[in-house]
N, C-alpha and C positions, 0 to 999 in steps of 0.2 A: 503493498499499500504507499500510495506518495506522501510524504510526509509535509502538511502545510509549514509545518515552523522550518524544515529545511529550506524550501524554498525563499522563507521571509528574510533567515538568518542568512544566508549566501546574498541574496540580493541586497542587503543592508550591509553588509560586509565589502562585496564588491565596490557599492558609490562611496562608501568611509576609506576603502582603499585608493581611489581614485581621488579622491576630494585632498588626501593628504600628499597625493603625487603632484596636484596643482597646486597647492599652496609649497611644495617643495619647488616646484618651477618658481612659483613667483619670484623668490627670496632668490632665485639663481640667475634673474635676467642683469645683466649688469655691461659692462662697457665695451665688450663684442657684440653685443644686441644692438647697441644704440650704435657703434661704429659699422653693422652688416648695413642699418637700417640707413644710414646715412650714405652709404656707397648705391646702395639699390635707389634711391632718390635721387642722387647725383649722374647716375650712371644715363647712355645713351641708348644703352642695348636692353635688351628681354633680362628676366629672371627665368633662369634654365633650373627646373626640380625633376630631382631622379632619387630615386633610391632603389630597392629590391622588399618581394614581398610585401608584407602590409604597410611597411611604409612607400611604397607605391604608391599602395592606393591612398595614404594620405599626403604624401605629395600630389598626387591628380586633385585632391580637393581643395588644397592651398591653392595650385595653381588658377583653380577657379575662381574660388575666394579673390585671389589678386584681380585675375582681369577683371572680376568685375565692380572692382571698385578702382579702376584706372591704373593699375600696375601691371604693365605687359610681360606675360608668362608663358611659357610653355612646357610639356612635362614630355622628361627623355627617361624611358624606363634602363635601367641601369645594366640587364642583360645586353639590351639592343644594342646599348650604347658602344659596349664594346665590339659589337659586330657590323658595325657600318653608319650606327644612328650618331655618333658623336660629329658628323658636317652638318648637325642641323644646330652648333653652337657656332654664333658668330663672334666676332673680334671682341664688340665693346658688351655684349653679354658676360651676367655673372653666376655661378651655377652655385645651385645651393643642393646638398647631396644629404638623405635623412636615412640614417641606422642607426640602428637601438645600440646593438653593441659596436658598431663601428670596426667590425673586423671581420666582416666577410667575405666571402672569395671573391665576387663580383668588385664590391667596394675596391679590396687592394687591388683589383688589375685598373679599375676605372680614375682611381685616386690621381696617379702618375701620369696618368697618358692627358689629365684636365689639368692637372699644373705644367705639363710639356709645353700645353696650348698659351698659356699664360693671363686664363682667364680668371678672374677672383673667385678662392671658391668659402663658400658658407658649409660648415659642417654643422649638423642637426643630430648629437647623440649624449645617451645617457653615461658618456664616461669620455672624461677628457682627456687619459692616459692613452684612448684607444690611437687606432691606426688614422684613423679620419679625424680625430679630435687633436691629434697632435701635428696632421698635414696641413688642415684648414687655415684659411689665412683668418677666419673669423669662426670661433667654437661657439654654438647654440646649447647651452646645454639642457638636456631634460631628465634629472634623477631622479630615480625610481628608486623605492625599497624590495619592493618586489609586485608581481604582476598580480591582478585582481583575481586570476581564477584560483581553485582549491588546487592546482598542481604547479604553480608558479610558470607555467610555459605559456601560455596564449599570450598572444598581444594583446596587453589590455588598456592597462594604466601608464603603460610606456606609450601606446596610442593615441590614448588621451592626452595624454603633454604635448605629442607632439603635434596634434589637431590644433590644441590651446595656443602654444608658442606661433602657429603658423597663422590663428587668428590673428595674435595680438602683433605680427608684424604688419599684415595687411591694414589693421586699425591706426596702428602707427603712422605707417605713410599716408592712409587716407586722412591722418590729422596734420600731419605735416603740409601734406596737398593742399589743404583745405577744402576737401573735397565735399561738395556740396548736395542736398537732394535734388536739384538739378540736373547734378553730373551723374548723379546713380540713376537717375530719369533716364540718360541719353545711351545709358549700355545695358539699361533694359525697357526698352521701345515696345517689347511683346507680350511683358508679363505686368500681373494687376499693379505690382509696385511703382510700374513706370507711368503707367496710366496716371494715378492718383496723383503723379507729379506733371504729367503735360497734356493730358487731354482736357479739351475745353468745352464748356457750353457751345461754344459756335460751331465744334466737330459734331453735332449731335443734333442740333433742334432741326436747323435747315431741311434736312429729310420728311420731317414731320409734316399735315396739315397746317392752317393757320384758321382755326375756327374764328368766326367772329361775327355777329349781328347787333342792332340798332335798338338803345332801350326800350322803344316800343313793337321791339317784336312780338310775334304771340307766343304762346305756349308751344304751339306746334311747328313754329318757325326755330323755336328752339332747341325741339327734339331732334328736328329732321338735321339741322346744323349739327349738332353733336353724333348725330348718329353718323353722319356723310364724311366727318372728320376723324371721327376712332379716338379721339383723346380725352373721352368721359369729361369732356367739360367746351366752354365755349365763352370767348370774349364777349364782354356788353362795351362797345363802342360808341362813341359821340363825335364823329369830328375828326376821326383819328388818336382821340384820347380814350383813354382806360377808364371806365366808368367805375365796372366791375367784374367777376367772372360766377357764369353759373355750371355748377359740377354735376355729375349724376347725387349725389348728395343732397344737396340743392333741390334736388327735381324731388326726391324721396321727401325731402321734409316736407316741401309745399301739398304734395299726395296726402302726408298726414293729415294737414291741417288745414287744407282744403275743401270741403263736398263739392263745389261748382270752380271750373278752373277758365274758362271761356273768357273771362273779360279779365283776367291776369295777362300780365305784359313782363319782359326780360325784365325791367325796372325793378318790378313788384319781388323779384325772387333771389336778385343776385346778392352776392357777399361783395361788398363795398373793397375797394381800397385790396386787392388780391396781389399774395407776396411775388414780388419780382426779382430776378438775377440777370445782372448784367451779361451779356454773351463772352464776355473775355475773361468770367470767372471760371476756374476751375471746376469740371464734373463732380470732384469730390467734394465741394462746397454746396454743389445743387443738393447731392445726396445727402449730405449732413441738414442742408434746409426742409427737406421732405419728410427726416425723420422728426427731427425738432418740433413738424407742427402736423404730423401724422396725417401727411397730405402726400398724393402718389403725380400731381404733376407741378410745374413752375413756369411763371408767365415771364419771357425772355424780351427783357427792354433796356430801351439804353435812351437815358435823357429822355425820360417820358415817353417814347417812340417804343409802341408794341410791333415785335418782330416776331415772335414765335410763342412757341411751347416746350418744353422739355419735360419727358415723361418721365418715370420710373422704368418702366420698360426700357428705354435706351442705357439706362446705366446697369440695368439686369445684361443686357445684349453684350453690352462689353466688360461683363465680366466683374464690376466695382461692386456688388452684392452679394 
């Protein structure tokens, strides 16, 4: 029978071991880390990350993080490097090699070749006295007491430390460069985060119809306009000036309140002073306003001039909801 206590105890022990590894890592960051970040910042080339085994997987993640935050990087597998992929390293590139032991056979073959090329070498290792640690121009230590698995074999705490140090490097470079949310959006144009930074109301509302009626329009005319424009509302306009808005909710409330509707006009049931948004506003701002007002559409207007309507469905379609 599976022991629930064993599962909980093992999981908590794992997290505790990795927490201690991160504490040790925090204390190990020093002048070599600063020098490495400065070298990458000043470099006209790329950062080439390499490793073997699980370290190679971590190197790929760090590469992706660096690229997404504006630091050009590529991944080169250590095993492939010694079989031809060294050609991807350019003269201005900096190389960062990840290896817990710093003593694997591939690393011992690769490091002398990298030194021969003359590119600066950053070594990320748990042992300062390892082959990688002593050969690197900058040594970034990831000291761990033990791995988190019960046998002290599977890369767990060591890869956690490597990942965290890679993140620390990326965020340090981000801070030095003054990387802004707008810069982030530039590198993530297809994602939701990117859209939050660049997608504007003006990119969305023109595809919608532009419902509008006069204040003396009948209820029948009002319903027909709302139905044909399919936005669940219509603006009430007088000489292009916005008098109010009529929504599906206004119609329902009218029917609950009035037994006879033949004598009513748009002016009688409209809600005055509808919420408006500027076309240059970010689409995410429109979503915030809709949520705050518990509404599904906003009037797009500029200097009091009615331009159109943006609907919640527009934001859902773009993945902002």
